VOPAGU-2260 file (C-alpha; in pm, 1 decimal, decimal comma):
REM VOPAGU-2260
SITE   aa  ch    i         X         Y         Z
SITE  MET   A    0   -1332,2    5435,4   -1127,8
SITE  ARG   A    1   -1428,5    5079,7   -1221,1
SITE  VAL   A    2   -1440,0    4835,5    -931,1
SITE  ARG   A    3   -1280,4    4505,5   -1014,7
SITE  GLY   A    4   -1437,2    4174,3    -922,9
SITE  ARG   A    5   -1243,0    3924,3    -716,5
SITE  GLY   A    6   -1190,7    3702,8   -1021,0
SITE  GLU   A    7    -992,5    3976,6   -1197,0
SITE  TYR   A    8    -724,8    3961,5    -928,3
SITE  SER   A    9    -668,0    3586,7    -953,9
SITE  VAL   A   10    -328,2    3463,1   -1068,5
SITE  GLN   A   11    -355,7    3161,9   -1298,3
SITE  SER   A   12     -37,2    2995,2   -1176,2
SITE  VAL   A   13    -160,1    3016,8    -818,0
SITE  GLU   A   14    -501,4    2885,5    -922,6
SITE  ASN   A   15    -332,2    2588,6   -1090,6
SITE  ALA   A   16    -119,0    2520,6    -783,2
SITE  LEU   A   17    -420,3    2523,2    -552,7
SITE  MET   A   18    -620,3    2299,2    -786,3
SITE  LEU   A   19    -329,7    2053,8    -781,0
SITE  LEU   A   20    -321,6    2045,7    -399,6
SITE  GLU   A   21    -699,4    1999,9    -387,1
SITE  ALA   A   22    -679,3    1713,8    -635,7
SITE  LEU   A   23    -412,6    1541,5    -425,6
SITE  GLY   A   24    -617,5    1596,8    -109,2
SITE  GLU   A   25    -920,7    1423,4    -260,6
SITE  GLN   A   26    -725,5    1103,9    -333,4
SITE  ASP   A   27    -705,5     823,8     -78,4
SITE  ASP   A   28    -416,7     661,8    -266,7
SITE  GLU   A   29    -123,0     795,5    -463,1
SITE  VAL   A   30    -190,0     947,7    -804,2
SITE  THR   A   31      39,5     958,9   -1106,6
SITE  LEU   A   32     158,1    1255,9   -1308,8
SITE  SER   A   33     -51,1    1141,4   -1606,6
SITE  GLN   A   34    -365,3    1110,3   -1393,7
SITE  LEU   A   35    -318,1    1457,9   -1248,1
SITE  SER   A   36    -254,7    1604,9   -1592,3
SITE  GLU   A   37    -571,6    1451,2   -1731,9
SITE  ARG   A   38    -786,0    1543,5   -1432,5
SITE  LEU   A   39    -673,1    1907,6   -1421,8
SITE  GLY   A   40    -657,2    1961,0   -1797,2
SITE  MET   A   41    -296,1    2076,4   -1774,4
SITE  ASN   A   42       4,8    1957,1   -1969,0
SITE  LYS   A   43     242,2    1719,3   -1793,1
SITE  ALA   A   44     532,9    1963,6   -1793,5
SITE  SER   A   45     331,9    2224,1   -1600,4
SITE  VAL   A   46     203,1    1967,1   -1352,2
SITE  PHE   A   47     554,8    1829,7   -1303,1
SITE  ARG   A   48     695,2    2175,9   -1226,0
SITE  LEU   A   49     423,6    2238,2    -968,6
SITE  LEU   A   50     477,6    1896,6    -810,8
SITE  ALA   A   51     853,2    1953,9    -792,9
SITE  THR   A   52     801,3    2291,2    -624,6
SITE  PHE   A   53     562,0    2148,9    -367,9
SITE  GLU   A   54     789,2    1849,2    -313,1
SITE  ASN   A   55    1081,9    2078,9    -236,2
SITE  ARG   A   56     872,1    2259,6      25,3
SITE  GLY   A   57     738,3    1939,6     182,0
SITE  TYR   A   58     375,7    1980,4      72,1
SITE  VAL   A   59     395,9    1688,5    -170,7
SITE  GLU   A   60     593,4    1365,1    -157,3
SITE  ARG   A   61     674,3    1112,8    -424,9
SITE  ARG   A   62     575,6     763,0    -319,0
SITE  GLN   A   63     797,6     461,6    -376,9
SITE  GLY   A   64     698,6     202,8    -634,8
SITE  ALA   A   65     466,0     322,8    -907,6
SITE  GLY   A   66     601,4     677,1    -904,4
SITE  GLY   A   67     279,7     827,5    -771,9
SITE  TYR   A   68     238,9    1141,9    -563,9
SITE  GLY   A   69      56,3    1224,8    -243,8
SITE  LEU   A   70      31,7    1504,6       8,7
SITE  GLY   A   71     344,4    1547,9     217,6
SITE  PRO   A   72     377,9    1593,6     594,0
SITE  LEU   A   73     383,1    1973,5     577,2
SITE  ALA   A   74      42,3    1979,7     407,4
SITE  TYR   A   75    -102,7    1772,7     691,5
SITE  GLU   A   76      71,7    1989,7     950,8
SITE  VAL   A   77     -77,6    2307,1     803,0
SITE  GLY   A   78    -417,5    2139,2     780,9
SITE  GLN   A   79    -406,3    2032,5    1144,4
SITE  LYS   A   80    -308,1    2382,3    1255,3
SITE  LEU   A   81    -603,1    2523,4    1063,3
SITE  LEU   A   82    -841,2    2270,6    1215,7
SITE  SER   A   83    -711,6    2331,8    1566,4
SITE  ARG   A   84    -782,9    2702,7    1529,7
SITE  MET   A   85   -1136,1    2659,8    1408,0
SITE  ASP   A   86   -1369,6    2774,2    1679,5
SITE  LEU   A   87   -1648,7    2535,9    1589,3
SITE  LEU   A   88   -1425,5    2230,0    1588,1
SITE  ARG   A   89   -1253,7    2327,6    1911,3
SITE  LYS   A   90   -1588,0    2356,4    2086,6
SITE  SER   A   91   -1732,9    2044,0    1927,0
SITE  LYS   A   92   -1450,5    1791,6    1957,7
SITE  PRO   A   93   -1475,9    1712,4    2332,3
SITE  VAL   A   94   -1851,2    1662,1    2293,9
SITE  MET   A   95   -1797,8    1435,8    1993,4
SITE  GLU   A   96   -1542,5    1229,2    2185,0
SITE  GLY   A   97   -1782,1    1181,0    2476,8
SITE  LEU   A   98   -2065,9    1076,5    2248,8
SITE  ALA   A   99   -1841,0     831,2    2060,9
SITE  ARG   A  100   -1725,8     673,9    2388,0
SITE  GLU   A  101   -2080,7     629,2    2512,2
SITE  TYR   A  102   -2235,3     483,3    2195,0
SITE  ARG   A  103   -1921,2     340,8    2028,9
SITE  GLU   A  104   -2028,7     473,4    1687,5
SITE  ALA   A  105   -1846,5     725,6    1470,2
SITE  VAL   A  106   -1937,8    1089,4    1534,2
SITE  TYR   A  107   -1863,2    1361,8    1278,0
SITE  LEU   A  108   -1866,2    1737,7    1252,1
SITE  VAL   A  109   -2009,5    1832,7     912,4
SITE  VAL   A  110   -2006,8    2177,5     752,5
SITE  ARG   A  111   -2149,8    2311,7     430,6
SITE  ARG   A  112   -1923,2    2371,3     134,1
SITE  GLY   A  113   -2135,1    2510,8    -145,5
SITE  GLY   A  114   -2383,4    2242,7    -245,7
SITE  GLU   A  115   -2203,3    1971,5     -53,5
SITE  ALA   A  116   -2170,4    1845,8     301,8
SITE  LEU   A  117   -1805,0    1825,0     404,5
SITE  PHE   A  118   -1720,0    1578,3     682,2
SITE  LEU   A  119   -1465,2    1804,9     845,0
SITE  ASP   A  120   -1354,1    1594,6    1138,8
SITE  GLY   A  121   -1465,6    1293,6    1336,1
SITE  VAL   A  122   -1413,2    1043,9    1615,3
SITE  ASP   A  123   -1406,2     685,7    1490,9
SITE  SER   A  124   -1615,1     394,2    1612,0
SITE  SER   A  125   -1457,8     148,7    1854,2
SITE  HIS   A  126   -1643,8    -143,6    1694,7
SITE  GLN   A  127   -1450,4    -380,7    1470,9
SITE  VAL   A  128   -1722,1    -366,1    1206,2
SITE  LYS   A  129   -1777,4      -4,3    1108,6
SITE  VAL   A  130   -1823,9     233,2     818,9
SITE  VAL   A  131   -1496,6     347,5     660,7
SITE  SER   A  132   -1377,3     687,2     785,8
SITE  LEU   A  133   -1554,9     979,9     619,0
SITE  VAL   A  134   -1318,6    1258,4     729,4
SITE  GLY   A  135   -1250,3    1482,7     430,9
SITE  LYS   A  136   -1530,8    1328,4     224,0
SITE  ARG   A  137   -1798,5    1539,2      56,8
SITE  PHE   A  138   -2153,9    1443,1     -35,7
SITE  PRO   A  139   -2438,5    1632,4    -205,1
SITE  LEU   A  140   -2649,9    1801,8      60,4
SITE  GLU   A  141   -2965,2    1622,6     -42,2
SITE  VAL   A  142   -2834,8    1265,1      -7,7
SITE  CYS   A  143   -2727,2    1253,5     358,1
SITE  ALA   A  144   -2885,4    1343,0     690,1
SITE  ALA   A  145   -2618,5    1599,0     781,1
SITE  GLY   A  146   -2659,8    1777,6     449,1
SITE  ARG   A  147   -3036,2    1792,4     480,8
SITE  VAL   A  148   -3007,3    1931,7     833,3
SITE  LEU   A  149   -2775,9    2205,3     703,7
SITE  GLN   A  150   -3030,2    2288,2     433,8
SITE  ALA   A  151   -3334,0    2281,1     661,4
SITE  PHE   A  152   -3178,9    2509,2     923,9
SITE  GLU   A  153   -3000,2    2741,8     682,1
SITE  GLY   A  154   -3232,5    3027,4     772,4
SITE  GLY   A  155   -3241,1    2950,4    1144,8
SITE  GLY   A  156   -3547,2    2846,8    1341,0
SITE  PRO   A  157   -3451,6    2569,8    1587,9
SITE  GLY   A  158   -3697,2    2288,4    1630,6
SITE  ALA   A  159   -3810,7    2100,0    1935,2
SITE  VAL   A  160   -3713,9    1734,6    1923,1
SITE  ALA   A  161   -4025,4    1532,0    1857,3
SITE  GLY   A  162   -3853,6    1194,5    1851,0
SITE  CYS   A  163   -4046,3    1073,6    1545,3
SITE  LEU   A  164   -3761,3     956,2    1327,7
SITE  GLU   A  165   -3991,5     797,3    1072,1
SITE  ALA   A  166   -4099,3    1148,0     971,3
SITE  VAL   A  167   -3744,2    1262,0     900,9
SITE  LEU   A  168   -3595,4     956,8     730,9
SITE  LEU   A  169   -3480,5    1074,4     388,3
SITE  PRO   A  170   -3644,9    1190,6     173,7
SITE  ALA   A  171   -3804,1    1436,0     414,8
SITE  GLU   A  172   -3934,3    1790,3     393,5
SITE  ASP   A  173   -3750,1    2081,7     555,6
SITE  ALA   A  174   -4051,6    2155,0     774,9
SITE  ALA   A  175   -4050,0    1802,5     919,2
SITE  ILE   A  176   -3676,0    1820,0     984,6
SITE  ARG   A  177   -3710,7    2156,3    1160,6
SITE  GLU   A  178   -4002,0    2028,1    1368,0
SITE  CYS   A  179   -3814,7    1718,5    1478,6
SITE  GLY   A  180   -3480,2    1895,8    1505,5
SITE  ALA   A  181   -3305,4    1602,8    1339,4
SITE  CYS   A  182   -3275,9    1396,2    1023,2
SITE  ALA   A  183   -3188,4    1032,1     954,3
SITE  ASP   A  184   -3076,0     846,1     644,5
SITE  LEU   A  185   -3009,0     494,5     523,6
SITE  HIS   A  186   -2726,0     439,0     272,9
SITE  GLY   A  187   -2674,5     816,0     238,4
SITE  VAL   A  188   -2295,4     799,6     276,8
SITE  GLY   A  189   -2249,8     448,0     143,6
SITE  LEU   A  190   -2423,1     117,0      96,5
SITE  GLY   A  191   -2500,9     -42,7     431,0
SITE  SER   A  192   -2463,9     281,3     627,5
SITE  ALA   A  193   -2709,4     466,6     849,6
SITE  ALA   A  194   -2683,0     812,5    1002,9
SITE  LEU   A  195   -2857,9    1050,8    1237,8
SITE  ALA   A  196   -2782,3    1424,5    1232,1
SITE  VAL   A  197   -2875,7    1737,6    1427,0
SITE  PRO   A  198   -2787,5    2103,1    1359,4
SITE  LEU   A  199   -2526,7    2315,5    1532,7
SITE  LEU   A  200   -2656,2    2670,8    1564,5
SITE  ALA   A  201   -2478,8    3003,7    1599,4
SITE  SER   A  202   -2608,5    3297,4    1804,0
SITE  GLY   A  203   -2843,0    3404,3    1522,5
SITE  GLY   A  204   -3002,1    3060,7    1498,4
SITE  GLN   A  205   -2854,9    2968,0    1161,0
SITE  ALA   A  206   -2689,0    2631,4    1112,0
SITE  VAL   A  207   -2309,9    2657,2    1114,5
SITE  GLY   A  208   -2259,1    2282,9    1111,7
SITE  ALA   A  209   -2411,4    1948,5    1200,6
SITE  LEU   A  210   -2330,1    1665,5    1436,3
SITE  THR   A  211   -2391,6    1324,2    1286,3
SITE  VAL   A  212   -2356,1     969,3    1411,9
SITE  VAL   A  213   -2273,8     715,4    1139,1
SITE  GLY   A  214   -2265,7     337,4    1162,7
SITE  PRO   A  215   -2367,0      16,4     985,6
SITE  ASP   A  216   -2740,0      -7,4     919,5
SITE  PHE   A  217   -2768,7    -336,5    1108,6
SITE  ARG   A  218   -2672,8    -150,6    1429,5
SITE  LEU   A  219   -2837,8     181,0    1352,0
SITE  ASP   A  220   -3173,6      59,0    1230,8
SITE  ALA   A  221   -3495,6     234,3    1335,1
SITE  ASP   A  222   -3477,8      83,8    1685,0
SITE  GLY   A  223   -3107,9     151,8    1725,3
SITE  LEU   A  224   -3146,2     513,5    1618,1
SITE  SER   A  225   -3429,4     583,7    1856,7
SITE  MET   A  226   -3300,9     405,8    2168,7
SITE  GLY   A  227   -3159,6     709,0    2345,4
SITE  LEU   A  228   -2929,1     810,2    2063,2
SITE  LEU   A  229   -3151,1    1090,7    1934,9
SITE  ALA   A  230   -3181,7    1249,6    2277,7
SITE  ALA   A  231   -2809,5    1208,5    2342,4
SITE  LEU   A  232   -2715,8    1362,5    2008,2
SITE  CYS   A  233   -2949,3    1657,2    2064,9
SITE  GLY   A  234   -2807,5    1703,6    2413,0
SITE  ALA   A  235   -2454,8    1707,2    2269,9
SITE  ALA   A  236   -2557,8    1965,2    2012,1
SITE  GLU   A  237   -2710,9    2185,7    2283,3
SITE  VAL   A  238   -2376,7    2190,3    2464,5
SITE  VAL   A  239   -2195,9    2301,1    2148,3
SITE  ASN   A  240   -2469,5    2551,0    2062,7
SITE  SER   A  241   -2440,0    2717,5    2402,9
SITE  ARG   A  242   -2064,3    2744,7    2352,8
SITE  MET   A  243   -2130,6    2908,3    2015,7
SITE  GLY   A  244   -2360,2    3164,2    2178,8
SITE  PHE   A  245   -2698,2    3014,7    2089,8
SITE  PRO   A  246   -2934,4    3026,8    2391,0
SITE  SER   A  247   -3050,4    2685,1    2513,3
SITE  GLY   A  248   -3409,2    2604,8    2595,2
């Protein structure tokens, strides 16, 4: 008996519907029927039928004015329920909130999604001047500190924090990142930004996520990154790691 691959069980109409929701979720502003049709390579009639179905269920809403579409309240409600049930986020969020209060910079939980770093959730900076929120944004692994940490610790092997951030400012080798236990970047998630990231490790030692602090580069320059922030970020990660079953020390 021939064993079918997962792709043989896919239903094209469901695939199209999910691609439509993903396209809407990646937009910060409303998007028109024509734009969705062009982006997805689907005819307008098909896109309209999917939008109407989702609109009836509350997953999509039609915005006033230009006739654009965006995700509806039910989509956000489902998303929040999913996030609230995620073990990693539940164990990380209180630690992130404490770190954000102490240093007043944005703190994010980042996970790997294929070849990209997905900024899954975050606690915003309390400063008036700050980097725009990155929640829901994705970046190539190699361009940002969080992505490079996820790559470097993919196979496990926790490092001991050496505190030498110059050695792990991108571009940096995996070995240097593992040795330091952290990675830093300038302009990795946007012009004028700076970030410092450390891995979150599961019981087997493999990276299941990363904690990263992001702020303007004039506040998080080399001095700003090293003045207690590295040790505090590593300490926060150790708390999460122990909750995830990774032995401390």
